[in-house]
C-alpha positions, -999 to 999 in steps of 0.1 A, spaced: 3 -2 3 16 35 -11 15 62 13 2 88 -4 2 124 22 29 137 39 11 136 77 8 95 71 53 95 58 52 113 92 31 94 114 43 59 95 85 80 103 71 78 143 53 45 144 84 30 125 110 43 154 85 28 185 83 -8 165 123 -7 163 127 -2 194 101 -27 203 125 -54 186 152 -36 214 132 -46 242 118 -80 234 149 -90 223 163 -87 259 125 -102 275 119 -68 283 85 -73 287 69 -41 307 89 -14 283 72 -41 251 40 -31 269 53 4 275 59 11 246 30 -5 222 9 21 246 29 48 231 18 34 196 -15 37 212 -17 71 219 2 76 187 -30 62 172 -54 85 188 -43 115 175 -55 101 143 -92 109 134 -97 92 104 -112 56 106 -86 45 73 -52 61 83 -60 44 121 -56 8 100 -33 17 77 -9 25 105 -22 -9 126 -13 -33 103 18 -23 96 32 -15 125 18 -51 140 29 -68 110 67 -56 120 66 -58 161 47 -96 156 73 -106 127 48 -118 106 35 -126 68 3 -100 68 -15 -85 88 -52 -74 84 -76 -57 102 -120 -60 94 -143 -38 103 -176 -43 120 -203 -29 96 -234 -28 119 -262 -19 94 -251 -44 69 -240 -70 93 -209 -72 79 -167 -79 84 -151 -54 57 -115 -56 53 -107 -18 60 -64 -23 60 -43 -54 53 -6 -56 43 -12 -82 20 -8 -74 -22 -41 -91 -30 -64 -97 -6 -89 -126 -17 -116 -110 1 -128 -79 11 -159 -85 35 -178 -112 54 -211 -119 71 -208 -114 103 -228 -145 109 -213 -169 84 -173 -157 93 -157 -188 96 -112 -198 100 -93 -179 130 -114 -144 123 -146 -151 127 -136 -171 157 -125 -143 174 -152 -118 162 -176 -148 177 -159 -153 209 -145 -122 220 -112 -141 234 -81 -142 215 -74 -175 191 -43 -186 179 -34 -217 155 -1 -228 160 -3 -244 130 -30 -245 105 -27 -283 100 -37 -292 125 -68 -260 136 -94 -239 118 -84 -228 84 -107 -205 58 -88 -196 24 -99 -165 26 -72 -157 54 -39 -166 44 -37 -192 13 1 -208 22 -6 -197 64 10 -218 88 5 -200 118 -28 -179 126 -33 -152 154 -67 -132 157 -80 -105 184 -112 -90 191 -116 -51 192 -142 -47 219 -154 -15 231 -172 -11 264 -182 -48 255 -190 -43 219 -173 -57 192 -159 -36 164 -137 -53 147 -109 -83 146 -66 -78 141 -56 -110 124 -22 -118 120 -5 -147 95 31 -164 94 39 -188 67 58 -205 99 39 -230 120 49 -219 161 56 -181 152 42 -164 177 55 -165 203 35 -158 242 48 -120 242 46 -113 207 9 -124 213 4 -103 243 17 -74 223 1 -80 193 -32 -81 221 -25 -47 235 -19 -31 210 -55 -44 187 -67 -31 226 -49 4 216 -66 -1 181 -98 -2 192 -96 24 208 -81 48 181 -116 40 160 -138 40 180 -126 77 192 -127 84 156 -158 71 152 -174 92 180 -156 118 160 -170 117 128 -201 117 140 -192 149 160 -186 157 131 -214 149 110 -238 164 135 -213 199 136 -220 203 99 -255 191 98 -261 215 121 -242 240 103 -256 235 75 -293 236 91 -283 272 104 -272 281 69 -306 274 57 -327 292 72 -343 318 58 -345 340 90 -312 356 103 -299 341 131 -272 350 157 -255 340 192 -245 374 212 -224 373 240 -232 389 271 -206 418 260 -227 421 232 -207 406 207 -216 379 180 -201 349 182 -218 328 158 -241 346 130 -260 322 97 -255 336 62 -294 346 60 -283 373 84 -248 377 67 -265 386 34 -285 409 51 -267 428 61 -239 420 31 -212 412 45 -197 371 48 -209 358 81 -173 359 94 -170 393 88 -196 397 113 -176 379 147 -172 400 172 -187 429 159 -213 446 191 -249 438 182 -262 472 191 -236 489 159 -251 463 133 -286 463 144 -293 496 160 -267 516 143 -256 524 179 -221 533 194 -245 516 232 -269 492 246 -304 500 237 -325 496 266 -354 485 249 -332 460 230 -348 421 239 -308 411 238 -303 438 269 -338 427 279 -327 386 283 -293 397 298 -316 417 327 -342 389 328 -325 355 319 -363 352 301 -367 351 261 -384 385 246 -394 395 212 -401 435 202 -413 444 169 -389 469 154 -390 488 121 -348 490 110 -347 519 76 -315 502 72 -319 470 68 -352 480 45 -378 463 70 -398 462 97 -383 428 119 -398 407 151 -363 411 166 -368 373 194 -343 364 220 -338 329 234 -311 332 267 -280 309 270 -272 298 305 -244 287 325 -239 260 343 -251 278 372 -280 294 357 -269 330 343 -275 341 315 -237 336 289 -253 349 257 -288 349 238 -296 334 207 -313 364 186 -338 357 158 -342 383 126 -372 378 114 -386 400 80 -423 406 85 -425 440 66 -448 420 37 -466 403 71 -471 437 82 -484 455 50 -510 427 42 -523 437 84 -523 468 72 -547 466 42 -568 438 69 -571 468 94 -580 495 74 -605 476 47 -622 459 83 -619 502 97 -639 513 59 -661 481 61 -671 495 106 -679 532 92 -695 523 63 -715 506 92 -722 542 106 -725 555 68 -760 563 81 -757 576 115 -734 598 105 -750 611 77 -778 624 105 -748 637 126 -740 664 94 -770 666 84 -788 686 111 -762 713 121 -764 717 80 -796 719 77 -800 744 114 -775 762 94 -794 765 66 -826 776 84 -801 804 104 -790 819 71 -819 822 51 -834 835 87 -803 862 88 -810 871 49 -850 865 47 -854 899 66 -846 931 92 -839 910 124 -830 931 158 -794 925 167 -799 899 201 -815 882 173 -789 885 151 -766 874 174 -780 849 188 -785 830 155 -747 836 147 -742 822 181 -768 787 173 -742 790 134 -709 790 152 -719 759 177 -733 738 148 -700 748 129 -682 736 155 -702 708 163 -690 697 122 -662 700 122 -655 677 154 -677 650 135 -654 653 105 -623 650 124 -637 624 140 -642 605 107 -613 611 91 -592 606 122 -604 567 123 -606 565 86 -572 573 81 -545 543 84 -527 540 117 -497 545 123 -474 524 133 -460 547 159 -466 537 195 -475 562 221 -490 561 258 -528 572 260 -555 573 281 -575 550 276 -611 567 292 -605 596 269 -599 566 239 -635 552 250 -656 587 255 -638 593 220 -653 562 200 -687 566 220 -688 596 205 -681 580 172 -706 558 178 -728 582 189 -760 584 166 -754 549 156 -767 531 196 -791 559 195 -812 550 166 -804 516 177 -821 527 208 -790 516 229 -785 526 265 -750 531 270 -738 534 312 -705 545 315 -683 533 348 -652 544 339 -625 544 366 -606 577 377 -563 576 371 -557 548 351 -517 548 337 -509 552 301 -516 526 281 -490 520 251 -504 519 217 -513 526 179 -543 543 197 -561 543 164 -557 507 168 -573 501 199 -597 530 192 -605 507 162 -612 475 187 -637 494 210 -655 506 175 -654 466 164 -666 457 203 -696 485 206 -711 478 167 -711 435 172 -731 449 206 -755 463 185 -762 432 163 -764 414 195 -795 441 210 -820 443 173 -845 458 194 -819 481 219 -808 472 252 -781 483 273 -743 484 265 -722 493 297 -694 501 291 -666 498 319 -629 504 328 -602 495 354 -568 481 368 -564 447 372 -529 446 394 -513 411 395 -518 413 355 -506 450 355 -533 459 326 -559 486 321 -587 459 312 -623 477 294 -654 455 294 -680 460 270 -717 442 288 -748 441 263 -780 423 275 -782 408 242 -793 372 229 -758 362 239 -733 342 218 -741 296 215 -714 278 242 -702 260 211 -694 293 188 -676 310 218 -644 289 213 -639 302 177 -651 337 174 -624 351 171 -613 332 136 -613 336 104 -646 343 80 -663 327 114 -700 341 115 -731 342 123 -747 377 108 -760 376 73 -739 395 51 -705 396 75 -670 394 70 -660 373 97 -624 390 102 -638 423 122 -634 403 154 -601 383 141 -583 418 133 -590 431 166 -580 399 181 -546 402 161 -548 440 172 -550 432 209 -525 405 208 -499 429 190 -500 450 220 -489 420 245 -531 422 258 -553 398 259 -595 394 249 -615 376 271 -654 367 260 -677 353 290 -717 344 273 -749 335 279 -780 329 258 -809 354 265 -783 374 289 -759 393 268 -719 387 263 -690 407 284 -666 418 259 -635 427 277 -599 436 266 -570 430 288 -541 463 278 -504 455 299 -484 481 311 
């Protein structure tokens, strides 16, 4: 067998030197020194992590060590249940594999028994045509690790009684060292393969994934993130994450990685990152050390730009549908002050009036114009697409604006509104236009549940345990069937003729993105309560 690679040549040179030393000491029957040298040879083998290289070194070393004419190393293939010839010093081996259960001769006997098998003269013991045709002496030693058969180390000589006791002992010791080296190489290959598969999976994920240490440095990044940032993955290693993601020279308190380091808990936030050209969901997951402290965090950057655009379109569509339902009452809300203006202007133009009456008509006209302006502003404020920028807002004030917008609709539906608004509630960070839309959807659904009129109670309060402001809408309408309640927030689920089934779905999504939740209680014939929780 030729030696192709220079590292292998170097390794063989080192092992040849060890073999020469063994010969010197065995000549003087220094058994213990010989065994020490074989163990040193085993340590040399462990340095190699390639099975084929280990097998080649072993058979060449063994042949010289016990002065045999041939040496084989057979490895067990557990999947195929065969013994495969991994390396040999024979010029033309007669076989390269044999079924494990049918292996005969010294090799088969060693594999089955788990013991060293020595045949001083094959004419007086088991022989096999697959072994050495001209052999007189044969020896086989199983390669065992923790009771598991890895293979067989086999040697043959054309001389009878070729292998003395010290040869057999050295051969068995070398087999033990070889088994450990092969098992080490096998485990290394498994780990290396797993590492490659993990790296391939890591790079195949289209979301940007990275690992950030406790000092905000990136220690690993996948290909998707590197492409998003326009640099090779290796160029990200060691860079501060706040510099790359936030264009900042210091960590930001709003960053999920910062919050995970502080709390030890997973964190998620939506962020618009203009230099990355989109809106992203940023999630971080803690990695803990042996003491349970956060040593790093897995950072996931998911592009949700298209998703946000789709959400915005759905929200705007549903908003227009809600305005459509209010259109009749809004027309009355606009028409009434216009009629008052027209009547007042006609009186002012048609006949002479005293100064007192003229002033009174002008005051009425001014009041109705202000009323018109307020109504139109409410409509415009509600109909505009909501900006995603959140701001701290007063829930009670937002409710009053929404009830004012739906006021005429409630009046025409003969629904009385009872307000039970808790004073001095903490401000809530929100997209006010979106929260107002949720309130209006719930109010309009309550109107549908009271076709003959009724009472709607709107209450607010503070939940100390949840650290959340709650807003409850209670009607005394027809109620919701128990079997429908689990489905009312599902897309396109509706019992209303002509309903889209999207109003509550969109409302649920808005509240969820604000970190809150909506709870529903209902009884047939007694009414329903929708309670919105918004965290402070």
